N, C-alpha and C positions, 0 to 999 in steps of 0.2 A: 663567827664566821665560818660560813659552811664552803667546805672543800668537796666537789663530788669527783670521784674517781669513777670515769666511764665503765672501766672493768666490773663494777659493783653496782652500775644501775640496773633496774626493774626492766626485763624486758616484756614487751608489751606484744600481745597477740595481733599480726598484721596482716602480712600476704603473702602466699609464695614466691621465694627467693628476693624478698624483702624485707628487712627486718628492720625492728623499731627499738629503741630504749628510752624509756623517760629519765632525763638526765636532772632536771630540777622542774618543779611547779608546787602544787599546794602542800605536798608533804614537806617540803623544804621552806614554808611559810613565805612564798611568792605569789602573786596572782598574774604571774605568765607561765612558760610552758616552753622548755628546751630537749628535743627529742634528738638523739643521734641515730641515724640510719646508713645499713649498707644495703645497697639494691644491685642484682644480679643483671648483666647485660639481658636486654628484652623485655625488662620488668619495671612497675613504677606505679604512678598512681593514673587511675583513669579521671577523664574530665569532670571538674567538682567544682564547687563554689563554699567558700567561708562566710559567716556574718562578720569576721575579723580579717585585719590584715595578716599576711604571712612572710616570712623570710626564709628562704631556702639557699644556704649555703655549702655549696660542693668544696669539701676537702682533697678527694683523691677520686681518681674517674672521670668520668663526664657526662651531663644527662642533656637529652634534646628535650628542651622544655617549652611550654605553650602555655600564654598569658591573651587571654582573648583572642583577636586575630594573631597575633605576633607568635612567631616561632624563632628559637636559638637554639645553639649548641651552648651550655654552662660548663666551662671548665675550671678546675681548680683555683681556688681565692678568687670566684666570682659568687654574686648571691643573685637570684632571681628574688626582685619585688613584687609583690603580688597584693594589690589593694583589697578590702574585703567588698564582696558584691561580683570579682571577674573571674568567669569560668577559667581554669588552669588545670595543668595537666604536666606530667613528666616522666619520662622513659630514659634508665641508664643505657648509655650507648657505648662502642669503641670497645676493647678488650677485657677493660676489667672491670672488676666490681668497684662501683662509686660509693663513695662515703660522703654522706651530709648531714647538715646539722638545720633543725626545722625550729624555727622561732614563732610562738604567737603571744600575743601581749593581752592573754586570758589564762585563766587556770585549767581550761580545757579548750584548744583550739578547734578539736573536731566536734564540737557539741551545736547543733544547727547546722552541719553541713549536709548540702545538696549534691547529689550525683546525677550529673546530665548523663552519663555512661557508666555502666559498670555498678558494683556495688562497694557499701563501706568497708575497711578493714575489718578483720575479724572480730578485735573487740568492743565493735560497734556495731555489729549485727544485733537484731532483735530476735 
């Protein structure tokens, strides 16, 4: 059985004021991905589309999320359910740092991601 201590997870170069750690994935022998993130208010991910589903669970703070044409504030203990092929974005809002988990049902959810706005995270720039 693998137990992952989030404090020992590998940090992935991401975006200014938006940090991401790889909690579980191919290195742990699974064909899915779990990322732990901290996002400062006013920062987040620009509008983009994945070829796989994504789940983002807010643990602390809040984010302003957009999925397609729908917008909502996502609070702790709430999850954004993002179907594959749907444009989405999010920005941390409120006074404090947002903490979230992102799950992808594949070994690298960022592969084959199309950015409608902005550019990919640092780890995925060519």
